[in-house]
C-alpha positions in Angstrom: 111.5 -31.4 -46.2 108.8 -29.1 -47.7 106.2 -31.8 -47.1 107.2 -32.1 -43.5 106.9 -28.3 -43.0 103.4 -28.4 -44.6 102.4 -31.3 -42.3 103.7 -29.5 -39.2 101.9 -26.3 -40.2 98.6 -28.2 -40.8 99.0 -30.0 -37.4 99.5 -26.7 -35.6 96.2 -25.3 -37.0 94.4 -28.5 -36.3 95.5 -28.4 -32.7 94.6 -24.8 -32.5 91.1 -25.4 -33.8 90.5 -28.3 -31.4 91.7 -26.3 -28.5 89.5 -23.3 -29.5 86.4 -25.6 -29.6 87.2 -27.3 -26.3 88.2 -24.2 -24.3 85.5 -22.1 -25.8 83.0 -24.6 -24.4 84.7 -24.5 -21.0 83.0 -21.3 -19.8 79.4 -22.7 -20.2 80.5 -25.9 -18.5 81.8 -23.9 -15.5 78.6 -21.9 -15.5 76.6 -25.2 -15.3 78.9 -26.5 -12.6 78.2 -23.5 -10.4 74.6 -24.4 -10.3 75.4 -27.2 -7.8 78.7 -26.3 -6.3 80.6 -23.3 -5.0 83.4 -21.7 -7.2 86.1 -23.3 -4.9 84.5 -26.7 -5.3 84.3 -26.4 -9.1 88.0 -25.5 -9.2 88.9 -28.3 -6.9 86.7 -30.8 -8.7 88.2 -29.9 -12.0 91.7 -30.5 -10.8 90.9 -33.6 -8.8 89.1 -35.4 -11.6 91.9 -34.5 -14.0 94.4 -35.9 -11.5 92.6 -39.3 -11.3 92.2 -39.5 -15.1 95.9 -38.8 -15.7 97.3 -40.7 -12.6 98.0 -44.0 -14.5 100.0 -42.0 -17.1 101.8 -40.1 -14.4 102.9 -43.3 -12.6 104.3 -44.8 -15.8 106.1 -41.6 -16.8 107.5 -40.2 -13.6 111.0 -41.4 -14.4 111.1 -39.5 -17.7 111.6 -36.2 -15.9 115.0 -35.4 -14.4 114.7 -34.8 -10.6 116.1 -31.3 -11.0 113.0 -30.3 -13.0 110.4 -31.6 -10.6 110.2 -28.2 -8.8 109.7 -26.5 -12.2 106.8 -29.0 -12.9 105.2 -28.1 -9.6 105.4 -24.3 -10.4 104.1 -25.0 -13.9 101.1 -26.9 -12.6 100.3 -24.2 -10.0 100.6 -21.3 -12.4 99.1 -23.0 -15.5 96.4 -25.1 -14.1 96.0 -24.9 -10.3 95.3 -21.2 -9.5 93.5 -20.4 -12.8 91.0 -23.2 -12.3 89.8 -21.5 -9.1 90.0 -18.0 -10.6 88.0 -18.8 -13.7 85.3 -20.5 -11.6 85.1 -17.5 -9.3 84.8 -15.1 -12.3 81.8 -17.0 -13.6 79.8 -16.0 -10.6 79.8 -12.4 -11.7 80.3 -12.1 -15.5 78.8 -13.9 -18.6 80.7 -16.7 -20.2 81.3 -14.7 -23.3 82.8 -11.8 -21.4 85.1 -14.2 -19.5 86.2 -15.6 -22.9 86.9 -12.1 -24.3 88.9 -11.0 -21.3 91.1 -14.1 -21.7 92.4 -12.7 -25.0 95.0 -10.6 -23.3 97.1 -13.8 -23.0 99.2 -13.2 -26.2 100.1 -9.7 -25.0 101.1 -10.9 -21.6 103.0 -13.8 -23.2 104.9 -11.3 -25.5 105.8 -9.0 -22.6 106.8 -11.7 -20.2 108.8 -13.6 -22.9 110.7 -10.5 -23.9 111.6 -9.4 -20.4 112.3 -12.6 -18.6 112.8 -15.3 -21.2 114.8 -13.6 -24.0 112.0 -14.2 -26.5 112.5 -12.6 -29.9 109.9 -12.2 -32.7 109.2 -10.1 -35.8 107.4 -6.8 -36.1 104.4 -8.3 -37.9 103.9 -10.9 -35.2 103.8 -8.1 -32.7 101.3 -6.2 -34.9 99.2 -9.4 -35.0 99.1 -9.4 -31.2 97.7 -5.9 -31.1 95.3 -6.5 -34.0 93.9 -9.5 -32.3 93.7 -7.7 -29.0 91.8 -4.8 -30.7 89.3 -7.3 -32.0 88.8 -8.7 -28.5 88.4 -5.2 -27.0 85.8 -4.5 -29.7 83.9 -7.5 -28.7 84.1 -6.5 -25.1 82.9 -3.0 -25.9 79.8 -4.4 -27.5 79.0 -6.6 -24.5 80.1 -4.2 -21.9 76.6 -3.7 -20.5 76.7 -7.1 -19.0 80.0 -6.4 -17.4 79.8 -2.9 -15.9 78.2 -3.9 -12.6 80.6 -6.8 -12.1 84.0 -5.3 -12.9 85.7 -6.9 -9.9 85.0 -10.4 -11.3 86.9 -9.6 -14.4 90.1 -9.2 -12.4 90.0 -13.0 -11.7 90.2 -13.7 -15.5 93.0 -11.2 -16.0 95.1 -12.7 -13.2 94.5 -16.2 -14.5 95.5 -15.2 -18.0 98.7 -13.6 -16.6 99.6 -16.9 -14.9 98.8 -18.8 -18.1 101.2 -16.6 -20.0 104.0 -17.1 -17.5 103.5 -20.9 -17.8 103.6 -20.9 -21.6 107.1 -19.4 -21.4 108.1 -21.9 -18.7 107.0 -24.9 -20.8 108.7 -23.6 -23.9 112.0 -23.0 -22.2 112.4 -25.8 -19.7 110.5 -28.8 -21.2 111.7 -29.0 -24.8 113.0 -32.6 -24.3 109.9 -33.9 -22.4 106.8 -35.0 -24.3 103.4 -33.3 -23.8 101.7 -36.3 -22.2 104.3 -36.5 -19.5 104.3 -32.8 -18.7 100.5 -32.7 -18.4 100.2 -35.9 -16.4 102.8 -35.0 -13.8 101.8 -31.4 -13.2 98.5 -32.6 -11.6 100.0 -35.1 -9.2 100.7 -32.7 -6.3 97.7 -30.4 -7.0 95.2 -33.2 -7.4 96.2 -34.9 -4.2 95.8 -31.6 -2.2 92.5 -30.6 -3.9 91.0 -34.1 -3.3 91.7 -33.8 0.4 90.3 -30.3 0.4 87.0 -31.4 -1.3 86.3 -34.3 1.1 87.6 -32.8 4.4 86.9 -29.1 4.1 83.7 -28.7 2.0 80.1 -30.0 1.8 80.9 -31.7 -1.5 79.3 -35.0 -0.5 76.0 -33.5 0.6 75.8 -31.3 -2.5 76.2 -34.3 -4.7 73.3 -36.1 -3.1 70.7 -34.5 -5.3 69.8 -34.2 -9.0 71.2 -30.6 -9.4 74.5 -31.7 -7.8 74.8 -34.8 -10.0 74.1 -32.8 -13.2 76.7 -30.2 -12.2 79.2 -33.0 -11.4 78.6 -34.4 -14.9 79.3 -31.0 -16.5 82.5 -30.5 -14.4 83.6 -34.1 -15.3 83.4 -33.2 -19.0 85.2 -29.9 -18.3 88.0 -31.8 -16.4 88.5 -34.6 -18.9 88.2 -32.7 -22.2 88.9 -29.1 -21.1 91.8 -29.9 -18.8 93.3 -33.3 -19.3 93.0 -33.8 -23.0 93.2 -30.1 -23.9 96.3 -29.8 -21.6 98.1 -32.5 -23.5 97.2 -30.9 -26.9 98.2 -27.4 -25.7 101.6 -28.5 -24.4 102.2 -30.2 -27.7 101.2 -27.0 -29.6 103.7 -25.0 -27.4 106.4 -27.5 -28.3 105.6 -27.3 -32.1 104.8 -23.6 -32.5 105.9 -20.3 -31.1 104.6 -19.2 -27.8 102.7 -16.3 -29.5 100.9 -18.7 -31.8 100.1 -21.0 -28.9 98.7 -18.2 -26.8 96.7 -16.8 -29.8 94.2 -19.6 -29.2 92.7 -17.2 -26.7 91.7 -14.8 -29.5 89.4 -17.3 -31.1 88.0 -18.8 -27.9 85.5 -15.8 -27.4 83.9 -16.7 -30.8 83.0 -20.1 -29.4 82.0 -18.7 -26.0 79.7 -16.2 -27.8 78.1 -19.0 -29.7 77.4 -20.9 -26.5 76.2 -17.7 -24.9 73.6 -17.3 -27.6 72.4 -20.9 -27.1 72.2 -20.1 -23.4 70.0 -17.0 -24.0 72.8 -14.3 -24.1 72.4 -11.6 -26.8 74.2 -11.5 -30.2 75.1 -8.2 -31.8 75.7 -7.6 -35.5 78.9 -5.7 -34.6 80.5 -9.0 -33.6 81.1 -9.9 -37.2 83.7 -7.1 -37.8 85.6 -7.7 -34.5 85.7 -11.5 -35.1 87.2 -10.9 -38.5 89.8 -8.6 -36.9 90.6 -11.3 -34.4 91.3 -13.9 -37.2 93.4 -11.3 -39.0 95.5 -11.0 -35.8 95.9 -14.7 -35.4 97.1 -14.9 -39.1 99.7 -12.2 -38.5 100.9 -13.8 -35.3 101.6 -17.1 -37.1 103.1 -15.5 -40.2 106.8 -16.6 -40.7 107.3 -17.0 -37.0 110.9 -16.9 -35.9 111.5 -19.9 -33.7 113.2 -19.4 -30.3 
């Protein structure tokens, strides 16, 4: 039994680290995608490519979900993947990738509030302290990089709204899909959305003409990587993490994402400040407290 607990704990941290590296790289990929396409096209492409990648899995697994839960799957897909894909792409038009990553760290706080009010979620005081410690670290990072954010405040709202929707979806998955495996959940949530975004791309946008040049093709390559790794694969891993861990621990992945986003930002010419070290350490402290002796729901 003790060995099983150790293995489960190790697996949770492994999944967390993989997700951090994957999603922390998503912001720079979106930024590259916007070089050839509009924000709406980037969002639609991300969903459509994910849809086609996961479609074979969805077809084979569609009978694994009770009919009464299909509407919940649709809501989960819209809140957790559909709308946020467009909101994040839109935000990248006005703020740096590292700022977008930092703003996303309000997810654990939203998750805690929504879970407590609407989903009867219970936790311990030091997990709650961890949420606020991690959030303090994120705010500290934001305060250092605020110069790149002041003139584009409205674009940050897109990230906040997307994060709120993510937080609602975490609670939905935790409560309603305990008996459904992560691959099935992830594959099926994209069926309806992917069909609609594909029609939108080809019928309502100049996607074809934009793809007919080198800039468009390069941007499409970046978006394809984003869709396959940052949405399809990461979506499966994240749903598995939600099933294995508490919703607070799962959402705490957003605390570490800014660290990766900052690293990519530096490689892309964005500045790095010495003050980052302290706030990054505070973020990791918060993540540790969030995971400490978590009470399962």
